[in-house]
PDB file of N, CA, C, O and CB in Angstrom:
ATOM      1  N   UNK A   1      22.999  29.105   5.936  1.00  0.00           N
ATOM      2  CA  UNK A   1      23.328  27.943   6.250  1.00  0.00           C
ATOM      3  C   UNK A   1      23.824  27.778   7.576  1.00  0.00           C
ATOM      4  O   UNK A   1      24.693  28.537   8.006  1.00  0.00           O
ATOM      5  CB  UNK A   1      24.115  27.536   5.408  1.00  0.00           C
ATOM      6  N   UNK A   2      23.273  26.709   8.371  1.00  0.00           N
ATOM      7  CA  UNK A   2      23.541  26.801   9.624  1.00  0.00           C
ATOM      8  C   UNK A   2      24.832  26.527  10.074  1.00  0.00           C
ATOM      9  O   UNK A   2      25.455  25.692   9.420  1.00  0.00           O
ATOM     10  CB  UNK A   2      22.770  26.129  10.204  1.00  0.00           C
ATOM     11  N   UNK A   3      25.416  27.067  11.100  1.00  0.00           N
ATOM     12  CA  UNK A   3      26.886  26.769  11.635  1.00  0.00           C
ATOM     13  C   UNK A   3      27.452  25.505  11.905  1.00  0.00           C
ATOM     14  O   UNK A   3      28.641  25.206  12.010  1.00  0.00           O
ATOM     15  CB  UNK A   3      27.068  27.338  12.777  1.00  0.00           C
ATOM     16  N   UNK A   4      26.298  24.702  12.018  1.00  0.00           N
ATOM     17  CA  UNK A   4      26.420  23.561  12.172  1.00  0.00           C
ATOM     18  C   UNK A   4      26.616  22.493  11.175  1.00  0.00           C
ATOM     19  O   UNK A   4      27.389  21.538  11.254  1.00  0.00           O
ATOM     20  CB  UNK A   4      25.624  23.401  12.745  1.00  0.00           C
ATOM     21  N   UNK A   5      25.707  22.829  10.119  1.00  0.00           N
ATOM     22  CA  UNK A   5      25.817  22.438   8.643  1.00  0.00           C
ATOM     23  C   UNK A   5      27.417  22.849   8.159  1.00  0.00           C
ATOM     24  O   UNK A   5      28.252  22.046   7.742  1.00  0.00           O
ATOM     25  CB  UNK A   5      24.550  23.340   7.676  1.00  0.00           C
ATOM     26  N   UNK A   6      27.559  23.981   8.294  1.00  0.00           N
ATOM     27  CA  UNK A   6      29.041  24.263   7.716  1.00  0.00           C
ATOM     28  C   UNK A   6      30.092  23.272   8.540  1.00  0.00           C
ATOM     29  O   UNK A   6      30.793  22.470   7.923  1.00  0.00           O
ATOM     30  CB  UNK A   6      29.514  26.025   7.972  1.00  0.00           C
ATOM     31  N   UNK A   7      30.127  23.359   9.571  1.00  0.00           N
ATOM     32  CA  UNK A   7      31.014  22.686  10.233  1.00  0.00           C
ATOM     33  C   UNK A   7      31.075  21.091   9.800  1.00  0.00           C
ATOM     34  O   UNK A   7      32.052  20.538   9.296  1.00  0.00           O
ATOM     35  CB  UNK A   7      30.701  22.920  11.644  1.00  0.00           C
ATOM     36  N   UNK A   8      30.133  20.639  10.033  1.00  0.00           N
ATOM     37  CA  UNK A   8      29.765  19.104   8.823  1.00  0.00           C
ATOM     38  C   UNK A   8      30.480  19.076   7.894  1.00  0.00           C
ATOM     39  O   UNK A   8      31.407  18.268   7.953  1.00  0.00           O
ATOM     40  CB  UNK A   8      28.356  18.951   7.992  1.00  0.00           C
ATOM     41  N   UNK A   9      30.379  19.731   6.960  1.00  0.00           N
ATOM     42  CA  UNK A   9      30.793  19.917   5.553  1.00  0.00           C
ATOM     43  C   UNK A   9      32.298  20.008   5.700  1.00  0.00           C
ATOM     44  O   UNK A   9      32.990  19.310   4.959  1.00  0.00           O
ATOM     45  CB  UNK A   9      30.124  21.242   4.816  1.00  0.00           C
ATOM     46  N   UNK A  10      32.841  20.771   6.554  1.00  0.00           N
ATOM     47  CA  UNK A  10      34.357  20.723   6.499  1.00  0.00           C
ATOM     48  C   UNK A  10      34.878  19.895   7.009  1.00  0.00           C
ATOM     49  O   UNK A  10      35.827  19.415   6.390  1.00  0.00           O
ATOM     50  CB  UNK A  10      34.979  21.611   6.908  1.00  0.00           C
ATOM     51  N   UNK A  11      34.575  19.361   8.242  1.00  0.00           N
ATOM     52  CA  UNK A  11      35.128  18.523   8.913  1.00  0.00           C
ATOM     53  C   UNK A  11      34.701  16.852   8.570  1.00  0.00           C
ATOM     54  O   UNK A  11      35.377  15.890   8.936  1.00  0.00           O
ATOM     55  CB  UNK A  11      34.851  19.007  10.227  1.00  0.00           C
ATOM     56  N   UNK A  12      33.584  16.783   7.882  1.00  0.00           N
ATOM     57  CA  UNK A  12      33.233  15.345   7.564  1.00  0.00           C
ATOM     58  C   UNK A  12      33.482  14.953   6.220  1.00  0.00           C
ATOM     59  O   UNK A  12      34.350  14.136   5.911  1.00  0.00           O
ATOM     60  CB  UNK A  12      31.844  15.062   7.822  1.00  0.00           C
ATOM     61  N   UNK A  13      32.441  15.748   5.116  1.00  0.00           N
ATOM     62  CA  UNK A  13      32.430  15.833   4.060  1.00  0.00           C
ATOM     63  C   UNK A  13      33.916  15.974   3.222  1.00  0.00           C
ATOM     64  O   UNK A  13      34.465  15.075   2.583  1.00  0.00           O
ATOM     65  CB  UNK A  13      31.574  16.724   3.988  1.00  0.00           C
ATOM     66  N   UNK A  14      34.340  17.203   3.395  1.00  0.00           N
ATOM     67  CA  UNK A  14      35.534  17.945   2.741  1.00  0.00           C
ATOM     68  C   UNK A  14      36.651  16.907   2.877  1.00  0.00           C
ATOM     69  O   UNK A  14      37.064  16.554   1.772  1.00  0.00           O
ATOM     70  CB  UNK A  14      35.945  19.448   3.500  1.00  0.00           C
ATOM     71  N   UNK A  15      37.224  16.349   3.852  1.00  0.00           N
ATOM     72  CA  UNK A  15      38.081  15.501   3.923  1.00  0.00           C
ATOM     73  C   UNK A  15      37.952  14.198   2.655  1.00  0.00           C
ATOM     74  O   UNK A  15      38.888  13.809   1.956  1.00  0.00           O
ATOM     75  CB  UNK A  15      37.957  15.096   5.362  1.00  0.00           C
ATOM     76  N   UNK A  16      36.650  13.736   2.619  1.00  0.00           N
ATOM     77  CA  UNK A  16      36.279  12.819   1.547  1.00  0.00           C
ATOM     78  C   UNK A  16      37.079  12.796   0.239  1.00  0.00           C
ATOM     79  O   UNK A  16      37.589  11.851  -0.362  1.00  0.00           O
ATOM     80  CB  UNK A  16      34.951  13.093   1.213  1.00  0.00           C
ATOM     81  N   UNK A  17      37.037  14.260  -0.062  1.00  0.00           N
ATOM     82  CA  UNK A  17      37.674  14.508  -1.419  1.00  0.00           C
ATOM     83  C   UNK A  17      38.972  15.297  -1.636  1.00  0.00           C
ATOM     84  O   UNK A  17      39.498  15.842  -2.606  1.00  0.00           O
ATOM     85  CB  UNK A  17      36.742  15.169  -2.178  1.00  0.00           C
ATOM     86  N   UNK A  18      39.205  15.173  -0.632  1.00  0.00           N
ATOM     87  CA  UNK A  18      40.963  15.694  -0.437  1.00  0.00           C
ATOM     88  C   UNK A  18      41.867  15.261  -1.691  1.00  0.00           C
ATOM     89  O   UNK A  18      42.428  15.998  -2.501  1.00  0.00           O
ATOM     90  CB  UNK A  18      41.806  14.838   1.071  1.00  0.00           C
ATOM     91  N   UNK A  19      41.850  13.777  -1.622  1.00  0.00           N
ATOM     92  CA  UNK A  19      42.832  13.364  -3.078  1.00  0.00           C
ATOM     93  C   UNK A  19      42.171  13.637  -4.248  1.00  0.00           C
ATOM     94  O   UNK A  19      42.966  13.749  -5.182  1.00  0.00           O
ATOM     95  CB  UNK A  19      43.234  11.750  -3.269  1.00  0.00           C
ATOM     96  N   UNK A  20      40.921  13.801  -4.586  1.00  0.00           N
ATOM     97  CA  UNK A  20      40.386  14.400  -5.839  1.00  0.00           C
ATOM     98  C   UNK A  20      40.486  15.382  -6.601  1.00  0.00           C
ATOM     99  O   UNK A  20      39.963  16.336  -6.024  1.00  0.00           O
ATOM    100  CB  UNK A  20      39.578  14.520  -5.798  1.00  0.00           C
ATOM    101  N   UNK A  21      40.900  15.701  -7.661  1.00  0.00           N
ATOM    102  CA  UNK A  21      41.509  16.551  -8.562  1.00  0.00           C
ATOM    103  C   UNK A  21      40.185  17.416  -9.112  1.00  0.00           C
ATOM    104  O   UNK A  21      40.450  18.455  -9.716  1.00  0.00           O
ATOM    105  CB  UNK A  21      42.387  15.675  -9.738  1.00  0.00           C
ATOM    106  N   UNK A  22      39.008  17.113  -8.969  1.00  0.00           N
ATOM    107  CA  UNK A  22      38.013  17.583  -9.565  1.00  0.00           C
ATOM    108  C   UNK A  22      36.609  16.655  -9.476  1.00  0.00           C
ATOM    109  O   UNK A  22      36.361  15.724  -8.709  1.00  0.00           O
ATOM    110  CB  UNK A  22      38.505  17.812 -10.873  1.00  0.00           C
ATOM    111  N   UNK A  23      35.754  17.265 -10.574  1.00  0.00           N
ATOM    112  CA  UNK A  23      34.427  16.339 -10.419  1.00  0.00           C
ATOM    113  C   UNK A  23      33.464  15.973  -9.191  1.00  0.00           C
ATOM    114  O   UNK A  23      32.600  15.097  -9.217  1.00  0.00           O
ATOM    115  CB  UNK A  23      34.823  15.148 -10.757  1.00  0.00           C
ATOM    116  N   UNK A  24      33.714  16.641  -8.328  1.00  0.00           N
ATOM    117  CA  UNK A  24      33.045  16.818  -6.793  1.00  0.00           C
ATOM    118  C   UNK A  24      31.391  16.470  -7.208  1.00  0.00           C
ATOM    119  O   UNK A  24      30.752  15.786  -6.407  1.00  0.00           O
ATOM    120  CB  UNK A  24      33.291  18.750  -6.003  1.00  0.00           C
ATOM    121  N   UNK A  25      30.954  16.783  -8.028  1.00  0.00           N
ATOM    122  CA  UNK A  25      29.473  16.758  -8.328  1.00  0.00           C
ATOM    123  C   UNK A  25      28.845  16.304  -9.392  1.00  0.00           C
ATOM    124  O   UNK A  25      29.611  16.170 -10.346  1.00  0.00           O
ATOM    125  CB  UNK A  25      29.036  17.799  -8.306  1.00  0.00           C
ATOM    126  N   UNK A  26      27.561  15.964  -9.641  1.00  0.00           N
ATOM    127  CA  UNK A  26      27.037  15.559 -10.719  1.00  0.00           C
ATOM    128  C   UNK A  26      25.598  16.085 -10.547  1.00  0.00           C
ATOM    129  O   UNK A  26      24.958  16.104  -9.495  1.00  0.00           O
ATOM    130  CB  UNK A  26      27.228  14.089 -10.924  1.00  0.00           C
ATOM    131  N   UNK A  27      25.181  16.529 -11.818  1.00  0.00           N
ATOM    132  CA  UNK A  27      23.817  17.113 -11.719  1.00  0.00           C
ATOM    133  C   UNK A  27      23.157  16.344 -12.699  1.00  0.00           C
ATOM    134  O   UNK A  27      23.498  16.154 -13.866  1.00  0.00           O
ATOM    135  CB  UNK A  27      23.689  18.677 -11.969  1.00  0.00           C
ATOM    136  N   UNK A  28      21.998  15.851 -11.980  1.00  0.00           N
ATOM    137  CA  UNK A  28      20.960  15.157 -12.780  1.00  0.00           C
ATOM    138  C   UNK A  28      19.766  16.195 -13.012  1.00  0.00           C
ATOM    139  O   UNK A  28      19.251  16.866 -12.117  1.00  0.00           O
ATOM    140  CB  UNK A  28      20.439  13.785 -11.998  1.00  0.00           C
ATOM    141  N   UNK A  29      19.412  16.214 -14.365  1.00  0.00           N
ATOM    142  CA  UNK A  29      18.153  17.012 -15.053  1.00  0.00           C
ATOM    143  C   UNK A  29      17.075  16.096 -14.547  1.00  0.00           C
ATOM    144  O   UNK A  29      17.099  14.887 -14.774  1.00  0.00           O
ATOM    145  CB  UNK A  29      18.152  17.159 -16.889  1.00  0.00           C
ATOM    146  N   UNK A  30      16.322  16.572 -13.997  1.00  0.00           N
ATOM    147  CA  UNK A  30      14.886  15.877 -13.882  1.00  0.00           C
ATOM    148  C   UNK A  30      13.901  16.048 -15.053  1.00  0.00           C
ATOM    149  O   UNK A  30      13.233  15.047 -15.310  1.00  0.00           O
ATOM    150  CB  UNK A  30      14.139  16.436 -12.642  1.00  0.00           C
ATOM    151  N   UNK A  31      13.715  17.044 -15.740  1.00  0.00           N
ATOM    152  CA  UNK A  31      12.556  17.697 -16.264  1.00  0.00           C
ATOM    153  C   UNK A  31      12.098  18.780 -15.937  1.00  0.00           C
ATOM    154  O   UNK A  31      12.845  19.623 -15.440  1.00  0.00           O
ATOM    155  CB  UNK A  31      11.691  17.122 -16.180  1.00  0.00           C
ATOM    156  N   UNK A  32      10.862  19.010 -16.119  1.00  0.00           N
ATOM    157  CA  UNK A  32      10.405  20.240 -16.082  1.00  0.00           C
ATOM    158  C   UNK A  32       9.024  20.127 -14.616  1.00  0.00           C
ATOM    159  O   UNK A  32       8.309  19.125 -14.634  1.00  0.00           O
ATOM    160  CB  UNK A  32       9.839  20.640 -17.875  1.00  0.00           C
ATOM    161  N   UNK A  33       8.879  20.799 -13.899  1.00  0.00           N
ATOM    162  CA  UNK A  33       7.839  20.945 -12.961  1.00  0.00           C
ATOM    163  C   UNK A  33       6.337  21.077 -13.655  1.00  0.00           C
ATOM    164  O   UNK A  33       6.316  21.659 -14.739  1.00  0.00           O
ATOM    165  CB  UNK A  33       8.191  22.197 -12.100  1.00  0.00           C
ATOM    166  N   UNK A  34       5.683  20.822 -13.379  1.00  0.00           N
ATOM    167  CA  UNK A  34       4.323  20.939 -13.870  1.00  0.00           C
ATOM    168  C   UNK A  34       3.647  22.210 -13.065  1.00  0.00           C
ATOM    169  O   UNK A  34       3.580  22.318 -11.840  1.00  0.00           O
ATOM    170  CB  UNK A  34       3.496  19.487 -13.624  1.00  0.00           C
ATOM    171  N   UNK A  35       3.201  23.073 -13.971  1.00  0.00           N
ATOM    172  CA  UNK A  35       2.801  24.226 -13.518  1.00  0.00           C
ATOM    173  C   UNK A  35       3.286  25.462 -13.999  1.00  0.00           C
ATOM    174  O   UNK A  35       2.694  26.350 -14.613  1.00  0.00           O
ATOM    175  CB  UNK A  35       2.960  24.198 -12.386  1.00  0.00           C
ATOM    176  N   UNK A  36       4.396  25.380 -13.643  1.00  0.00           N
ATOM    177  CA  UNK A  36       5.118  26.795 -14.252  1.00  0.00           C
ATOM    178  C   UNK A  36       6.413  26.144 -15.041  1.00  0.00           C
ATOM    179  O   UNK A  36       7.273  26.924 -15.450  1.00  0.00           O
ATOM    180  CB  UNK A  36       5.709  28.078 -12.832  1.00  0.00           C
ATOM    181  N   UNK A  37       6.538  24.980 -15.221  1.00  0.00           N
ATOM    182  CA  UNK A  37       7.502  24.733 -16.327  1.00  0.00           C
ATOM    183  C   UNK A  37       8.833  24.905 -15.728  1.00  0.00           C
ATOM    184  O   UNK A  37       9.786  24.979 -16.505  1.00  0.00           O
ATOM    185  CB  UNK A  37       7.305  25.694 -17.568  1.00  0.00           C
ATOM    186  N   UNK A  38       9.032  24.976 -14.521  1.00  0.00           N
ATOM    187  CA  UNK A  38      10.617  25.641 -14.275  1.00  0.00           C
ATOM    188  C   UNK A  38      11.312  24.191 -13.878  1.00  0.00           C
ATOM    189  O   UNK A  38      10.822  23.299 -13.186  1.00  0.00           O
ATOM    190  CB  UNK A  38      10.779  27.070 -12.741  1.00  0.00           C
ATOM    191  N   UNK A  39      12.569  24.229 -14.510  1.00  0.00           N
ATOM    192  CA  UNK A  39      13.558  22.999 -14.625  1.00  0.00           C
ATOM    193  C   UNK A  39      13.648  22.619 -13.230  1.00  0.00           C
ATOM    194  O   UNK A  39      13.555  23.432 -12.310  1.00  0.00           O
ATOM    195  CB  UNK A  39      15.096  23.316 -15.292  1.00  0.00           C
ATOM    196  N   UNK A  40      13.856  21.200 -13.063  1.00  0.00           N
ATOM    197  CA  UNK A  40      14.031  20.634 -11.932  1.00  0.00           C
ATOM    198  C   UNK A  40      15.265  19.901 -11.950  1.00  0.00           C
ATOM    199  O   UNK A  40      15.366  19.177 -12.941  1.00  0.00           O
ATOM    200  CB  UNK A  40      12.974  19.894 -11.611  1.00  0.00           C
ATOM    201  N   UNK A  41      16.303  19.867 -11.098  1.00  0.00           N
ATOM    202  CA  UNK A  41      17.522  18.911 -10.934  1.00  0.00           C
ATOM    203  C   UNK A  41      17.766  18.497  -9.837  1.00  0.00           C
ATOM    204  O   UNK A  41      17.044  18.957  -8.953  1.00  0.00           O
ATOM    205  CB  UNK A  41      18.652  19.348 -11.275  1.00  0.00           C
ATOM    206  N   UNK A  42      18.984  17.352  -9.351  1.00  0.00           N
ATOM    207  CA  UNK A  42      19.352  16.833  -8.048  1.00  0.00           C
ATOM    208  C   UNK A  42      20.989  17.406  -8.405  1.00  0.00           C
ATOM    209  O   UNK A  42      21.454  17.448  -9.544  1.00  0.00           O
ATOM    210  CB  UNK A  42      19.003  14.909  -7.733  1.00  0.00           C
ATOM    211  N   UNK A  43      21.630  17.774  -7.302  1.00  0.00           N
ATOM    212  CA  UNK A  43      22.718  17.931  -7.438  1.00  0.00           C
ATOM    213  C   UNK A  43      23.373  16.871  -6.338  1.00  0.00           C
ATOM    214  O   UNK A  43      22.911  16.781  -5.201  1.00  0.00           O
ATOM    215  CB  UNK A  43      22.966  19.342  -7.379  1.00  0.00           C
ATOM    216  N   UNK A  44      24.349  16.186  -6.739  1.00  0.00           N
ATOM    217  CA  UNK A  44      25.035  14.895  -6.038  1.00  0.00           C
ATOM    218  C   UNK A  44      26.498  15.056  -5.508  1.00  0.00           C
ATOM    219  O   UNK A  44      27.223  15.109  -6.501  1.00  0.00           O
ATOM    220  CB  UNK A  44      25.099  13.689  -7.091  1.00  0.00           C
ATOM    221  N   UNK A  45      27.135  15.143  -4.523  1.00  0.00           N
ATOM    222  CA  UNK A  45      28.531  14.787  -4.210  1.00  0.00           C
ATOM    223  C   UNK A  45      28.815  13.391  -4.618  1.00  0.00           C
ATOM    224  O   UNK A  45      28.191  12.412  -4.208  1.00  0.00           O
ATOM    225  CB  UNK A  45      28.831  14.957  -2.734  1.00  0.00           C
ATOM    226  N   UNK A  46      29.894  13.369  -5.532  1.00  0.00           N
ATOM    227  CA  UNK A  46      29.918  11.700  -6.031  1.00  0.00           C
ATOM    228  C   UNK A  46      31.321  11.324  -5.131  1.00  0.00           C
ATOM    229  O   UNK A  46      31.780  10.182  -5.152  1.00  0.00           O
ATOM    230  CB  UNK A  46      30.157  11.374  -8.160  1.00  0.00           C
TER     231      UNK A  46
END
């Protein structure tokens, strides 16, 4: 990860979740990729 990305996570994104006790992410399963049938998903910050 780039230093710039880590800084943004800690300075901007992190404080949004300060009061939250858990459940920071949501995983949405999209199915399987054509060709090699690898599972696909999206990870969201809620």
